[in-house]
N, CA, C, O and CB atoms as a CASP TS submission, in Angstrom:
PFRMAT TS
TARGET T0000
AUTHOR 0000-0000-0000
METHOD Language model
MODEL 1
PARENT N/A
ATOM      1  N   MET     1      40.194 -63.677 -16.278  1.00  0.00           N
ATOM      2  CA  MET     1      41.471 -64.310 -16.519  1.00  0.00           C
ATOM      3  C   MET     1      41.850 -64.101 -17.979  1.00  0.00           C
ATOM      4  O   MET     1      41.063 -64.410 -18.874  1.00  0.00           O
ATOM      5  CB  MET     1      41.423 -65.815 -16.162  1.00  0.00           C
ATOM      6  N   ALA     2      43.021 -63.591 -18.222  1.00  0.00           N
ATOM      7  CA  ALA     2      43.461 -63.329 -19.588  1.00  0.00           C
ATOM      8  C   ALA     2      44.226 -64.534 -20.122  1.00  0.00           C
ATOM      9  O   ALA     2      44.960 -65.198 -19.390  1.00  0.00           O
ATOM     10  CB  ALA     2      44.338 -62.058 -19.649  1.00  0.00           C
ATOM     11  N   SER     3      44.043 -64.798 -21.394  1.00  0.00           N
ATOM     12  CA  SER     3      44.772 -65.895 -22.015  1.00  0.00           C
ATOM     13  C   SER     3      46.171 -65.424 -22.370  1.00  0.00           C
ATOM     14  O   SER     3      46.498 -64.256 -22.160  1.00  0.00           O
ATOM     15  CB  SER     3      44.032 -66.418 -23.270  1.00  0.00           C
ATOM     16  N   ARG     4      46.972 -66.279 -22.885  1.00  0.00           N
ATOM     17  CA  ARG     4      48.341 -65.920 -23.224  1.00  0.00           C
ATOM     18  C   ARG     4      48.405 -64.975 -24.418  1.00  0.00           C
ATOM     19  O   ARG     4      49.462 -64.406 -24.689  1.00  0.00           O
ATOM     20  CB  ARG     4      49.147 -67.166 -23.511  1.00  0.00           C
ATOM     21  N   TYR     5      47.322 -64.798 -25.123  1.00  0.00           N
ATOM     22  CA  TYR     5      47.290 -63.909 -26.276  1.00  0.00           C
ATOM     23  C   TYR     5      46.690 -62.553 -25.938  1.00  0.00           C
ATOM     24  O   TYR     5      46.496 -61.726 -26.830  1.00  0.00           O
ATOM     25  CB  TYR     5      46.509 -64.545 -27.399  1.00  0.00           C
ATOM     26  N   GLY     6      46.397 -62.312 -24.678  1.00  0.00           N
ATOM     27  CA  GLY     6      45.907 -61.017 -24.252  1.00  0.00           C
ATOM     28  C   GLY     6      44.403 -60.843 -24.347  1.00  0.00           C
ATOM     29  O   GLY     6      43.896 -59.775 -24.005  1.00  0.00           O
ATOM     30  N   LYS     7      43.678 -61.841 -24.795  1.00  0.00           N
ATOM     31  CA  LYS     7      42.215 -61.746 -24.863  1.00  0.00           C
ATOM     32  C   LYS     7      41.629 -62.270 -23.560  1.00  0.00           C
ATOM     33  O   LYS     7      42.248 -63.080 -22.871  1.00  0.00           O
ATOM     34  CB  LYS     7      41.650 -62.543 -26.084  1.00  0.00           C
ATOM     35  N   LYS     8      40.442 -61.803 -23.233  1.00  0.00           N
ATOM     36  CA  LYS     8      39.775 -62.301 -22.031  1.00  0.00           C
ATOM     37  C   LYS     8      39.124 -63.643 -22.335  1.00  0.00           C
ATOM     38  O   LYS     8      38.553 -63.844 -23.407  1.00  0.00           O
ATOM     39  CB  LYS     8      38.721 -61.284 -21.517  1.00  0.00           C
ATOM     40  N   ALA     9      39.215 -64.537 -21.394  1.00  0.00           N
ATOM     41  CA  ALA     9      38.608 -65.858 -21.555  1.00  0.00           C
ATOM     42  C   ALA     9      37.116 -65.777 -21.264  1.00  0.00           C
ATOM     43  O   ALA     9      36.680 -64.947 -20.466  1.00  0.00           O
ATOM     44  CB  ALA     9      39.286 -66.894 -20.626  1.00  0.00           C
ATOM     45  N   GLY    10      36.337 -66.633 -21.906  1.00  0.00           N
ATOM     46  CA  GLY    10      34.906 -66.695 -21.656  1.00  0.00           C
ATOM     47  C   GLY    10      34.611 -67.436 -20.360  1.00  0.00           C
ATOM     48  O   GLY    10      35.531 -67.875 -19.670  1.00  0.00           O
ATOM     49  N   ASP    11      33.365 -67.573 -20.038  1.00  0.00           N
ATOM     50  CA  ASP    11      33.008 -68.265 -18.807  1.00  0.00           C
ATOM     51  C   ASP    11      32.770 -69.753 -19.067  1.00  0.00           C
ATOM     52  O   ASP    11      32.954 -70.234 -20.185  1.00  0.00           O
ATOM     53  CB  ASP    11      31.762 -67.629 -18.180  1.00  0.00           C
ATOM     54  N   LYS    12      32.368 -70.456 -18.048  1.00  0.00           N
ATOM     55  CA  LYS    12      32.191 -71.907 -18.133  1.00  0.00           C
ATOM     56  C   LYS    12      31.084 -72.284 -19.114  1.00  0.00           C
ATOM     57  O   LYS    12      31.190 -73.311 -19.785  1.00  0.00           O
ATOM     58  CB  LYS    12      31.879 -72.481 -16.754  1.00  0.00           C
ATOM     59  N   VAL    13      30.032 -71.487 -19.214  1.00  0.00           N
ATOM     60  CA  VAL    13      28.940 -71.779 -20.145  1.00  0.00           C
ATOM     61  C   VAL    13      29.477 -71.845 -21.570  1.00  0.00           C
ATOM     62  O   VAL    13      29.151 -72.766 -22.320  1.00  0.00           O
ATOM     63  CB  VAL    13      27.823 -70.710 -20.038  1.00  0.00           C
ATOM     64  N   ALA    14      30.302 -70.866 -21.940  1.00  0.00           N
ATOM     65  CA  ALA    14      30.854 -70.820 -23.293  1.00  0.00           C
ATOM     66  C   ALA    14      31.740 -72.032 -23.555  1.00  0.00           C
ATOM     67  O   ALA    14      31.660 -72.647 -24.618  1.00  0.00           O
ATOM     68  CB  ALA    14      31.651 -69.524 -23.507  1.00  0.00           C
ATOM     69  N   GLY    15      32.577 -72.371 -22.592  1.00  0.00           N
ATOM     70  CA  GLY    15      33.462 -73.519 -22.761  1.00  0.00           C
ATOM     71  C   GLY    15      32.688 -74.818 -22.909  1.00  0.00           C
ATOM     72  O   GLY    15      33.033 -75.668 -23.730  1.00  0.00           O
ATOM     73  N   ASP    16      31.645 -74.965 -22.113  1.00  0.00           N
ATOM     74  CA  ASP    16      30.833 -76.182 -22.185  1.00  0.00           C
ATOM     75  C   ASP    16      30.099 -76.285 -23.519  1.00  0.00           C
ATOM     76  O   ASP    16      30.009 -77.365 -24.103  1.00  0.00           O
ATOM     77  CB  ASP    16      29.827 -76.218 -21.033  1.00  0.00           C
ATOM     78  N   LYS    17      29.573 -75.154 -24.000  1.00  0.00           N
ATOM     79  CA  LYS    17      28.835 -75.159 -25.268  1.00  0.00           C
ATOM     80  C   LYS    17      29.761 -75.502 -26.433  1.00  0.00           C
ATOM     81  O   LYS    17      29.393 -76.279 -27.315  1.00  0.00           O
ATOM     82  CB  LYS    17      28.165 -73.792 -25.509  1.00  0.00           C
ATOM     83  N   VAL    18      30.964 -74.924 -26.438  1.00  0.00           N
ATOM     84  CA  VAL    18      31.920 -75.206 -27.513  1.00  0.00           C
ATOM     85  C   VAL    18      32.352 -76.671 -27.438  1.00  0.00           C
ATOM     86  O   VAL    18      32.468 -77.342 -28.464  1.00  0.00           O
ATOM     87  CB  VAL    18      33.159 -74.263 -27.420  1.00  0.00           C
ATOM     88  N   HIS    19      32.587 -77.163 -26.223  1.00  0.00           N
ATOM     89  CA  HIS    19      32.981 -78.562 -26.050  1.00  0.00           C
ATOM     90  C   HIS    19      31.895 -79.497 -26.597  1.00  0.00           C
ATOM     91  O   HIS    19      32.194 -80.467 -27.293  1.00  0.00           O
ATOM     92  CB  HIS    19      33.252 -78.866 -24.555  1.00  0.00           C
ATOM     93  N   THR    20      30.648 -79.197 -26.277  1.00  0.00           N
ATOM     94  CA  THR    20      29.532 -80.016 -26.754  1.00  0.00           C
ATOM     95  C   THR    20      29.418 -79.958 -28.276  1.00  0.00           C
ATOM     96  O   THR    20      29.193 -80.981 -28.924  1.00  0.00           O
ATOM     97  CB  THR    20      28.217 -79.553 -26.109  1.00  0.00           C
ATOM     98  N   ALA    21      29.574 -78.763 -28.846  1.00  0.00           N
ATOM     99  CA  ALA    21      29.489 -78.614 -30.295  1.00  0.00           C
ATOM    100  C   ALA    21      30.601 -79.391 -30.991  1.00  0.00           C
ATOM    101  O   ALA    21      30.359 -80.027 -32.016  1.00  0.00           O
ATOM    102  CB  ALA    21      29.555 -77.135 -30.683  1.00  0.00           C
ATOM    103  N   MET    22      31.808 -79.347 -30.452  1.00  0.00           N
ATOM    104  CA  MET    22      32.925 -80.078 -31.050  1.00  0.00           C
ATOM    105  C   MET    22      32.685 -81.590 -30.973  1.00  0.00           C
ATOM    106  O   MET    22      32.998 -82.327 -31.908  1.00  0.00           O
ATOM    107  CB  MET    22      34.249 -79.710 -30.345  1.00  0.00           C
ATOM    108  N   HIS    23      32.130 -82.033 -29.856  1.00  0.00           N
ATOM    109  CA  HIS    23      31.835 -83.451 -29.669  1.00  0.00           C
ATOM    110  C   HIS    23      30.778 -83.907 -30.676  1.00  0.00           C
ATOM    111  O   HIS    23      30.910 -84.969 -31.284  1.00  0.00           O
ATOM    112  CB  HIS    23      31.358 -83.723 -28.223  1.00  0.00           C
ATOM    113  N   GLU    24      29.731 -83.100 -30.847  1.00  0.00           N
ATOM    114  CA  GLU    24      28.687 -83.445 -31.806  1.00  0.00           C
ATOM    115  C   GLU    24      29.225 -83.449 -33.231  1.00  0.00           C
ATOM    116  O   GLU    24      28.834 -84.293 -34.037  1.00  0.00           O
ATOM    117  CB  GLU    24      27.520 -82.470 -31.692  1.00  0.00           C
ATOM    118  N   MET    25      30.129 -82.503 -33.551  1.00  0.00           N
ATOM    119  CA  MET    25      30.712 -82.462 -34.888  1.00  0.00           C
ATOM    120  C   MET    25      31.527 -83.737 -35.151  1.00  0.00           C
ATOM    121  O   MET    25      31.476 -84.301 -36.243  1.00  0.00           O
ATOM    122  CB  MET    25      31.601 -81.204 -35.054  1.00  0.00           C
ATOM    123  N   ALA    26      32.272 -84.176 -34.144  1.00  0.00           N
ATOM    124  CA  ALA    26      33.100 -85.363 -34.299  1.00  0.00           C
ATOM    125  C   ALA    26      32.250 -86.605 -34.556  1.00  0.00           C
ATOM    126  O   ALA    26      32.681 -87.525 -35.252  1.00  0.00           O
ATOM    127  CB  ALA    26      33.965 -85.568 -33.060  1.00  0.00           C
ATOM    128  N   HIS    27      31.043 -86.630 -33.994  1.00  0.00           N
ATOM    129  CA  HIS    27      30.146 -87.769 -34.183  1.00  0.00           C
ATOM    130  C   HIS    27      29.210 -87.596 -35.369  1.00  0.00           C
ATOM    131  O   HIS    27      28.418 -88.486 -35.679  1.00  0.00           O
ATOM    132  CB  HIS    27      29.335 -87.992 -32.937  1.00  0.00           C
ATOM    133  N   GLY    28      29.306 -86.437 -36.037  1.00  0.00           N
ATOM    134  CA  GLY    28      28.500 -86.202 -37.227  1.00  0.00           C
ATOM    135  C   GLY    28      27.058 -85.836 -36.956  1.00  0.00           C
ATOM    136  O   GLY    28      26.213 -85.979 -37.839  1.00  0.00           O
ATOM    137  N   THR    29      26.753 -85.364 -35.748  1.00  0.00           N
ATOM    138  CA  THR    29      25.367 -85.036 -35.417  1.00  0.00           C
ATOM    139  C   THR    29      25.114 -83.533 -35.340  1.00  0.00           C
ATOM    140  O   THR    29      23.973 -83.112 -35.152  1.00  0.00           O
ATOM    141  CB  THR    29      24.991 -85.676 -34.104  1.00  0.00           C
ATOM    142  N   LEU    30      26.169 -82.710 -35.484  1.00  0.00           N
ATOM    143  CA  LEU    30      25.996 -81.263 -35.413  1.00  0.00           C
ATOM    144  C   LEU    30      25.529 -80.740 -36.766  1.00  0.00           C
ATOM    145  O   LEU    30      26.135 -81.031 -37.797  1.00  0.00           O
ATOM    146  CB  LEU    30      27.313 -80.567 -34.981  1.00  0.00           C
ATOM    147  N   LYS    31      24.451 -79.970 -36.751  1.00  0.00           N
ATOM    148  CA  LYS    31      23.863 -79.447 -37.988  1.00  0.00           C
ATOM    149  C   LYS    31      23.862 -77.925 -37.958  1.00  0.00           C
ATOM    150  O   LYS    31      23.836 -77.311 -36.892  1.00  0.00           O
ATOM    151  CB  LYS    31      22.424 -79.984 -38.185  1.00  0.00           C
ATOM    152  N   THR    32      23.891 -77.325 -39.149  1.00  0.00           N
ATOM    153  CA  THR    32      23.765 -75.880 -39.275  1.00  0.00           C
ATOM    154  C   THR    32      22.286 -75.511 -39.183  1.00  0.00           C
ATOM    155  O   THR    32      21.424 -76.383 -39.073  1.00  0.00           O
ATOM    156  CB  THR    32      24.387 -75.374 -40.616  1.00  0.00           C
ATOM    157  N   GLY    33      22.007 -74.232 -39.227  1.00  0.00           N
ATOM    158  CA  GLY    33      20.623 -73.774 -39.183  1.00  0.00           C
ATOM    159  C   GLY    33      19.807 -74.279 -40.361  1.00  0.00           C
ATOM    160  O   GLY    33      18.597 -74.475 -40.247  1.00  0.00           O
ATOM    161  N   SER    34      20.472 -74.490 -41.501  1.00  0.00           N
ATOM    162  CA  SER    34      19.761 -74.967 -42.693  1.00  0.00           C
ATOM    163  C   SER    34      19.690 -76.492 -42.744  1.00  0.00           C
ATOM    164  O   SER    34      19.117 -77.046 -43.682  1.00  0.00           O
ATOM    165  CB  SER    34      20.440 -74.442 -43.954  1.00  0.00           C
ATOM    166  N   GLY    35      20.258 -77.176 -41.759  1.00  0.00           N
ATOM    167  CA  GLY    35      20.155 -78.624 -41.684  1.00  0.00           C
ATOM    168  C   GLY    35      21.323 -79.390 -42.262  1.00  0.00           C
ATOM    169  O   GLY    35      21.317 -80.621 -42.253  1.00  0.00           O
ATOM    170  N   LYS    36      22.344 -78.676 -42.776  1.00  0.00           N
ATOM    171  CA  LYS    36      23.512 -79.366 -43.341  1.00  0.00           C
ATOM    172  C   LYS    36      24.458 -79.792 -42.226  1.00  0.00           C
ATOM    173  O   LYS    36      24.502 -79.164 -41.169  1.00  0.00           O
ATOM    174  CB  LYS    36      24.252 -78.458 -44.354  1.00  0.00           C
ATOM    175  N   LYS    37      25.209 -80.854 -42.463  1.00  0.00           N
ATOM    176  CA  LYS    37      26.151 -81.359 -41.469  1.00  0.00           C
ATOM    177  C   LYS    37      27.369 -80.434 -41.380  1.00  0.00           C
ATOM    178  O   LYS    37      27.893 -79.994 -42.404  1.00  0.00           O
ATOM    179  CB  LYS    37      26.588 -82.801 -41.819  1.00  0.00           C
ATOM    180  N   VAL    38      27.816 -80.144 -40.161  1.00  0.00           N
ATOM    181  CA  VAL    38      28.972 -79.291 -39.942  1.00  0.00           C
ATOM    182  C   VAL    38      30.234 -80.127 -40.112  1.00  0.00           C
ATOM    183  O   VAL    38      30.358 -81.201 -39.522  1.00  0.00           O
ATOM    184  CB  VAL    38      28.924 -78.629 -38.535  1.00  0.00           C
ATOM    185  N   THR    39      31.182 -79.625 -40.931  1.00  0.00           N
ATOM    186  CA  THR    39      32.438 -80.344 -41.153  1.00  0.00           C
ATOM    187  C   THR    39      33.650 -79.535 -40.731  1.00  0.00           C
ATOM    188  O   THR    39      34.756 -80.072 -40.668  1.00  0.00           O
ATOM    189  CB  THR    39      32.567 -80.724 -42.606  1.00  0.00           C
ATOM    190  N   SER    40      33.467 -78.257 -40.443  1.00  0.00           N
ATOM    191  CA  SER    40      34.578 -77.373 -40.114  1.00  0.00           C
ATOM    192  C   SER    40      34.665 -77.155 -38.609  1.00  0.00           C
ATOM    193  O   SER    40      33.649 -76.941 -37.948  1.00  0.00           O
ATOM    194  CB  SER    40      34.429 -76.032 -40.838  1.00  0.00           C
ATOM    195  N   ARG    41      35.889 -77.209 -38.065  1.00  0.00           N
ATOM    196  CA  ARG    41      36.087 -76.942 -36.639  1.00  0.00           C
ATOM    197  C   ARG    41      35.700 -75.510 -36.302  1.00  0.00           C
ATOM    198  O   ARG    41      35.102 -75.249 -35.258  1.00  0.00           O
ATOM    199  CB  ARG    41      37.545 -77.203 -36.237  1.00  0.00           C
ATOM    200  N   LYS    42      36.047 -74.579 -37.198  1.00  0.00           N
ATOM    201  CA  LYS    42      35.720 -73.171 -36.959  1.00  0.00           C
ATOM    202  C   LYS    42      34.210 -72.975 -36.882  1.00  0.00           C
ATOM    203  O   LYS    42      33.712 -72.206 -36.058  1.00  0.00           O
ATOM    204  CB  LYS    42      36.315 -72.281 -38.066  1.00  0.00           C
ATOM    205  N   GLN    43      33.492 -73.676 -37.745  1.00  0.00           N
ATOM    206  CA  GLN    43      32.038 -73.567 -37.763  1.00  0.00           C
ATOM    207  C   GLN    43      31.457 -74.130 -36.460  1.00  0.00           C
ATOM    208  O   GLN    43      30.507 -73.572 -35.913  1.00  0.00           O
ATOM    209  CB  GLN    43      31.450 -74.311 -38.991  1.00  0.00           C
ATOM    210  N   ALA    44      32.027 -75.232 -35.966  1.00  0.00           N
ATOM    211  CA  ALA    44      31.553 -75.828 -34.715  1.00  0.00           C
ATOM    212  C   ALA    44      31.784 -74.879 -33.539  1.00  0.00           C
ATOM    213  O   ALA    44      30.921 -74.745 -32.672  1.00  0.00           O
ATOM    214  CB  ALA    44      32.259 -77.174 -34.459  1.00  0.00           C
ATOM    215  N   VAL    45      32.936 -74.226 -33.505  1.00  0.00           N
ATOM    216  CA  VAL    45      33.226 -73.273 -32.434  1.00  0.00           C
ATOM    217  C   VAL    45      32.255 -72.102 -32.505  1.00  0.00           C
ATOM    218  O   VAL    45      31.750 -71.650 -31.477  1.00  0.00           O
ATOM    219  CB  VAL    45      34.686 -72.772 -32.524  1.00  0.00           C
ATOM    220  N   ALA    46      31.992 -71.607 -33.714  1.00  0.00           N
ATOM    221  CA  ALA    46      31.072 -70.485 -33.880  1.00  0.00           C
ATOM    222  C   ALA    46      29.670 -70.849 -33.397  1.00  0.00           C
ATOM    223  O   ALA    46      28.999 -70.027 -32.772  1.00  0.00           O
ATOM    224  CB  ALA    46      31.028 -70.046 -35.347  1.00  0.00           C
ATOM    225  N   ILE    47      29.226 -72.057 -33.678  1.00  0.00           N
ATOM    226  CA  ILE    47      27.908 -72.505 -33.229  1.00  0.00           C
ATOM    227  C   ILE    47      27.871 -72.579 -31.705  1.00  0.00           C
ATOM    228  O   ILE    47      26.902 -72.144 -31.082  1.00  0.00           O
ATOM    229  CB  ILE    47      27.559 -73.880 -33.845  1.00  0.00           C
ATOM    230  N   GLY    48      28.931 -73.132 -31.104  1.00  0.00           N
ATOM    231  CA  GLY    48      28.999 -73.224 -29.649  1.00  0.00           C
ATOM    232  C   GLY    48      28.984 -71.860 -28.982  1.00  0.00           C
ATOM    233  O   GLY    48      28.295 -71.670 -27.979  1.00  0.00           O
ATOM    234  N   LEU    49      29.741 -70.901 -29.526  1.00  0.00           N
ATOM    235  CA  LEU    49      29.770 -69.555 -28.951  1.00  0.00           C
ATOM    236  C   LEU    49      28.428 -68.861 -29.132  1.00  0.00           C
ATOM    237  O   LEU    49      27.988 -68.128 -28.247  1.00  0.00           O
ATOM    238  CB  LEU    49      30.886 -68.720 -29.591  1.00  0.00           C
ATOM    239  N   ASN    50      27.780 -69.080 -30.257  1.00  0.00           N
ATOM    240  CA  ASN    50      26.476 -68.477 -30.499  1.00  0.00           C
ATOM    241  C   ASN    50      25.446 -69.001 -29.498  1.00  0.00           C
ATOM    242  O   ASN    50      24.643 -68.231 -28.970  1.00  0.00           O
ATOM    243  CB  ASN    50      26.014 -68.757 -31.939  1.00  0.00           C
ATOM    244  N   GLU    51      25.468 -70.298 -29.239  1.00  0.00           N
ATOM    245  CA  GLU    51      24.542 -70.877 -28.261  1.00  0.00           C
ATOM    246  C   GLU    51      24.816 -70.319 -26.863  1.00  0.00           C
ATOM    247  O   GLU    51      23.885 -70.065 -26.098  1.00  0.00           O
ATOM    248  CB  GLU    51      24.658 -72.418 -28.253  1.00  0.00           C
ATOM    249  N   ALA    52      26.105 -70.128 -26.531  1.00  0.00           N
ATOM    250  CA  ALA    52      26.453 -69.573 -25.222  1.00  0.00           C
ATOM    251  C   ALA    52      25.946 -68.139 -25.098  1.00  0.00           C
ATOM    252  O   ALA    52      25.452 -67.742 -24.043  1.00  0.00           O
ATOM    253  CB  ALA    52      27.978 -69.621 -24.999  1.00  0.00           C
ATOM    254  N   ARG    53      26.066 -67.364 -26.172  1.00  0.00           N
ATOM    255  CA  ARG    53      25.573 -65.988 -26.150  1.00  0.00           C
ATOM    256  C   ARG    53      24.067 -65.950 -25.930  1.00  0.00           C
ATOM    257  O   ARG    53      23.561 -65.106 -25.190  1.00  0.00           O
ATOM    258  CB  ARG    53      25.933 -65.270 -27.454  1.00  0.00           C
ATOM    259  N   LYS    54      23.349 -66.872 -26.579  1.00  0.00           N
ATOM    260  CA  LYS    54      21.893 -66.917 -26.432  1.00  0.00           C
ATOM    261  C   LYS    54      21.487 -67.218 -24.995  1.00  0.00           C
ATOM    262  O   LYS    54      20.449 -66.744 -24.533  1.00  0.00           O
ATOM    263  CB  LYS    54      21.298 -67.963 -27.369  1.00  0.00           C
ATOM    264  N   GLU    55      22.297 -68.002 -24.282  1.00  0.00           N
ATOM    265  CA  GLU    55      22.003 -68.334 -22.888  1.00  0.00           C
ATOM    266  C   GLU    55      22.491 -67.263 -21.921  1.00  0.00           C
ATOM    267  O   GLU    55      22.289 -67.377 -20.712  1.00  0.00           O
ATOM    268  CB  GLU    55      22.629 -69.664 -22.529  1.00  0.00           C
ATOM    269  N   GLY    56      23.132 -66.226 -22.447  1.00  0.00           N
ATOM    270  CA  GLY    56      23.602 -65.143 -21.593  1.00  0.00           C
ATOM    271  C   GLY    56      24.990 -65.360 -21.034  1.00  0.00           C
ATOM    272  O   GLY    56      25.381 -64.691 -20.078  1.00  0.00           O
ATOM    273  N   GLY    57      25.738 -66.280 -21.609  1.00  0.00           N
ATOM    274  CA  GLY    57      27.096 -66.528 -21.137  1.00  0.00           C
ATOM    275  C   GLY    57      28.032 -65.408 -21.531  1.00  0.00           C
ATOM    276  O   GLY    57      27.783 -64.689 -22.498  1.00  0.00           O
ATOM    277  N   LYS    58      29.117 -65.260 -20.776  1.00  0.00           N
ATOM    278  CA  LYS    58      30.110 -64.232 -21.084  1.00  0.00           C
ATOM    279  C   LYS    58      31.040 -64.782 -22.154  1.00  0.00           C
ATOM    280  O   LYS    58      31.812 -65.710 -21.914  1.00  0.00           O
ATOM    281  CB  LYS    58      30.910 -63.803 -19.806  1.00  0.00           C
ATOM    282  N   VAL    59      30.950 -64.182 -23.352  1.00  0.00           N
ATOM    283  CA  VAL    59      31.718 -64.668 -24.490  1.00  0.00           C
ATOM    284  C   VAL    59      32.552 -63.530 -25.031  1.00  0.00           C
ATOM    285  O   VAL    59      32.027 -62.436 -25.238  1.00  0.00           O
ATOM    286  CB  VAL    59      30.795 -65.247 -25.590  1.00  0.00           C
ATOM    287  N   PRO    60      33.859 -63.752 -25.271  1.00  0.00           N
ATOM    288  CA  PRO    60      34.685 -62.684 -25.830  1.00  0.00           C
ATOM    289  C   PRO    60      34.215 -62.308 -27.242  1.00  0.00           C
ATOM    290  O   PRO    60      33.573 -63.106 -27.925  1.00  0.00           O
ATOM    291  CB  PRO    60      36.164 -63.113 -25.858  1.00  0.00           C
ATOM    292  N   GLY    61      34.537 -61.104 -27.660  1.00  0.00           N
ATOM    293  CA  GLY    61      34.142 -60.627 -28.981  1.00  0.00           C
ATOM    294  C   GLY    61      34.872 -61.346 -30.094  1.00  0.00           C
ATOM    295  O   GLY    61      35.746 -62.178 -29.849  1.00  0.00           O
ATOM    296  N   SER    62      34.504 -61.017 -31.324  1.00  0.00           N
ATOM    297  CA  SER    62      35.075 -61.697 -32.484  1.00  0.00           C
ATOM    298  C   SER    62      36.522 -61.292 -32.731  1.00  0.00           C
ATOM    299  O   SER    62      37.255 -62.033 -33.388  1.00  0.00           O
ATOM    300  CB  SER    62      34.246 -61.407 -33.718  1.00  0.00           C
ATOM    301  N   GLY    63      36.957 -60.140 -32.225  1.00  0.00           N
ATOM    302  CA  GLY    63      38.336 -59.709 -32.397  1.00  0.00           C
ATOM    303  C   GLY    63      38.563 -58.847 -33.616  1.00  0.00           C
ATOM    304  O   GLY    63      39.645 -58.278 -33.767  1.00  0.00           O
ATOM    305  N   SER    64      37.570 -58.729 -34.501  1.00  0.00           N
ATOM    306  CA  SER    64      37.723 -57.885 -35.683  1.00  0.00           C
ATOM    307  C   SER    64      37.328 -56.462 -35.339  1.00  0.00           C
ATOM    308  O   SER    64      36.421 -56.239 -34.537  1.00  0.00           O
ATOM    309  CB  SER    64      36.874 -58.416 -36.860  1.00  0.00           C
ATOM    310  N   HIS    65      37.997 -55.516 -35.935  1.00  0.00           N
ATOM    311  CA  HIS    65      37.716 -54.104 -35.659  1.00  0.00           C
ATOM    312  C   HIS    65      37.142 -53.422 -36.847  1.00  0.00           C
ATOM    313  O   HIS    65      36.845 -52.228 -36.790  1.00  0.00           O
ATOM    314  CB  HIS    65      38.953 -53.384 -35.220  1.00  0.00           C
TER
END
């Protein structure tokens, strides 16, 4: 399924991981690899997508060429 911007959407695993990461960030429990608290929405999304990739979820590319 393509989004309105022409990119392919990820699968349910990716969406769930990003949702969980955003929820943890909002509650102040999401940490970076070095143990610092995540304060950026972009950073939370990146962590969620990275976790989805590790589990083998279908995740769209970064978009940079």
